[in-house]
N, C-alpha and C positions, 0 to 999 in steps of 0.2 A: 256631422256626416262628413267622411273625409274619403276623397279620390286620389288614387295614385296617378302621379304626374306621367307615369309611363304609359297609362291608358289614353292619354288624351294625344299623344302622337299622330295616331292614323285619322285625326279629325281634321278635315280641312275647312276652311271659311265657310264653303258651299253647303256643308252639313249643318254647320252651327246656324247658318241663316234659315235652313229649311226648320230647324228646331225652333227658332224663334217665330218664324211666321205661323207654324202651328200652334205654338203656345200663345199666341197674341192674336190669333182668329179663331182658335177655338175647334177648327176641323180640317181636315186633308182637303177638302175640296175648296174652301174658303182661301186656305193657304197656297193652293195651287193657281188659284185666280190671282191672286196678289202677286204671286212670283212669275207668273207666265210659264209655268211648268205643269207636267202631267201629275194627276194624283197618284198614280203608281211609282213615279219617280220620287215623290215626297215621302211616300210610304216606306220605300226603300231606304230613304236618308235616314228615316227616324230609326229604322231598325238597325242600321249601321252604327248610329250614335248609341242605341241601347246596348248593342253587342259590345262595343269597344269600352263602354263605362261599366258593363255588367249590372245595369239597373234599369228598372221600367220607368220611362219619364212620362208616360200618359196613360190614363184609364179611360174606358170607352163609357159614354154615357147617352141618354137618349137623343139629346141635342148636340152630340159631338165628342169632343175629347178634352178630358181636364188634365192638369199636371198632378203627378204624384208628388210627394213629399221631396223625393229626390230631384224631380223636375222644377220643383219651386226652389230648391237650393242652388240648381245650376243657372236659374234664368238671370239673375244679376250679373253674373260673369259673363253669360253669353251677350247681354246686352252692352257691358263694357267693351265686349270684342267688337261688336257691331261699331260702336262710337270710334274706337281705335282705328279700324278699317275704313271708316268715313273720313277721319282726320288723314290718314296716309295718303287715300286718293284725292283728296282736296289738296294736300301739299304738293303731290306729285304733278295735278293738273295745273297748278298755280305756276311751278317751275318749268313748265314746257314752254318752249319758244316756237312750236311747231304751229303754223296756221292751219294745217291739215289734221283730220281727226274727227270724231264724232262729238255732237252736241245734243243733249237730251232735252226737248222743250214739251212742257205740258200745259195745256190751255183746255178751257171749257170746250163741251162738245159742240156748242153753236160755233165758237170761234174757230174750232180746229175744222170744221165743216165747210164754213161759210167765207170765212175771213182769211185764214192763213194760207190755202193752197197756193194761191198766185204770188202771195209773198215769199213762201219757201221756195217756189219753183224759182222766181227772180234771185234768190240768194244763192240757190245752186248754180245758176248760169253764172253769177258774178264771182262764186268761190267755188269751184267744182272739187276742191281738195277737203271741203268740210261736208262731212256727213250727218244728217238731220234725222233724229228720232223724235217722232210727234207722239205724244201721250194724250188722246183726248180723255179727259176726266174730270167731273164736276166736284172731285174730293180734293183736299190740301195735300199734294204730296211733299215729303220732307227733303228740302233742297240741300240740307247739311249732311243727310244720308245719301246723297247723290241718286234719289228716287227721281230727281230731275236736276238739270242744270240751271236752266232758266224757266221761270213760271210766268204766265199771264195771268192775272187775277182780277176779277170783276167786283173786288174790294179792296181795301187797304191790308197788305199783309201784316200780319202781328207776331210771326214768328221771330224770336230773338235772333240777333246776330246775322242777318242777312241785309243785302243793298236792294233798296226799292225806289223806283222812279215813276210817279203820277204822269200817264202818257196823254190821257184825253178824258173828257166826259162826254159820252156817247148819247146823243139823243134818242129818246125811247118815244113810242106812240102805241096807241090801241088800234087794233086791226081786225078786220073780219074778211071772210072770203066773199067776193064778189056774189057768187052763187048763193051765198047765205042772205046776204042783204037784198038780192033780187027776190027771194022767197018771203023773206020776213020784214022787209021795209028798212029804210035807213034812218036811223034815230037822230031827232033834232035836238034833244036836251037829254040831262042826265037821267031823268025819270024814264024815258023812252029808251035809253041804253041799258038802264039795270032791268029792264023788262026783258032782255034778250038773254039768249043762253051764253055762258060763259065756260071758257076752259080753264082748269087750276091745276094746282099741285096736288100730289097726293099725300106725302107725308111732310114735305116742306111747308113751312108757315110763311115762306117770303111774300108770296101774293097777298095773303090774309093780312100782314103787317103793312104792306105797301098800300093796301086799299084803306085799312084803319087811317093811315097817315093822310089819305086824301078825304077823309070825312065819311068813308062809306064802310063801316064796321060789318063783316059778314062772316059766317062759319063756313066750315068746310062743305056742308051741304048745299050751299049756294050754286056750287060748280057741278054741273051735270057730267063733266068729262074730266078726270084727273089724271095726271102723270107727272112724274118727277124728272123723267129723261127729257131735257129740254128739246132736243131735236123731234122727238116724237111729239111733244107739246105743240111746238109750232106746226107740225105736219097736220095734228088735229083741227088746229085753226084754219089752215089752208084748205082742208077737206071740207069745211063748212061747219065744224062741231061746235062753233061758238066764237065768242069774242076774246081776243088774247093780246098781250104785250109783246113788242119786239123793239129790237135796235132799229131806226130808221134806215141806217145805210143797208139793212137786210130786208126789211119789209116793204120800203118803198121802190125796190128794184124788183119786187115779186108781183107778176102780172095776175096772179090768182086773187090777191088780196088788196084791200084798199084802206087808207086810214081813216080814222073816224075823228077827224080834227075838229077843234073848236067846242068840244064838250068836257073833256078832263085833260088834264096836262100830267104826264107822267114825270118822276123825277129821272134825270141823266143817270146813265150807268158810268160809275168810274171805272178807268181801265189803269192799271198798275203792272208794272215789270219788275220781277224780283230775280236775285240770284244769291247764292253763296258768295261772300266777300272773298274768299281766296279764289275763287273762279275768276273774278273780275280781272286779274293780272295775267290769264292765260289769254295768249293773242287770238286765239279762235273763238274763245267765249266772247271776248271784247269786239270782235268782228260781228258775231250773230247779235249780240246786245245792241250794238250801233245800228245794225240792219234794220232790226226789228222797231227800235225806237223811231227811226227816220220813217219808217212805213206806217207805223201805226198812229204816230202824231199827225200824219197827213191823210188820215182816212176821210174818204169823201163822205157826205152826210148822206147820200145815196147813190 
């Protein structure tokens, strides 16, 4: 299949980015959420690309959109454009000597809600020229494609070609709402603990794997309440829905819950900082990196 180069002139990067998002998510709605744009805007972008190239790129299916033969042929070149655009942005950011500018940070929803607000407020006071975009997310944004400049991870990052630093191991504990324990009683041993209600995850098997590692193999049906959103999960525990785990610096500061110490010991949660290597030489990125490192390495236990 051959495309005339003259037809590519009207296609700016934003249109190609929209094409890639729809191709990789399989629907306009999912692509709109991923890009933070409206679904009608994404639809217009796709029509512009199809008009410029004079080919249909997608066919509608019951569960979304599928690439046509022409769309499949264009996909590798579009992915190469994305990689080139990312390299261009990374190189430019690394050469900038300005301390002012924006920095995009991604972190889990729990960290973004409970831990980062006072840290980022202090950073803004110290460096008013640096603007912060905080992206609360429990998915792994791609640092090399500038989906984020700096990432906070609760696991060791495995993405190739990025800089990482282990900041801390955050103590964890098992908690229950005081109202729940007043109603059901406070367990004195593991058998009494396991007889209570537990809050678990829905699709994630992380809690199942952790409990198996503690010698308590259970199935998904063990949990009467399940939710993968960690903020909602914690609020279900706080509301008296059952037993759940949380970082001690968050749980111990919450008057609605109390820790169930002395029965089971949860493994600590590792905290890692990650960034694309080219960005580490940009002054504003380095400043934010150092600020986060100092603040997070010295997190109080409660």
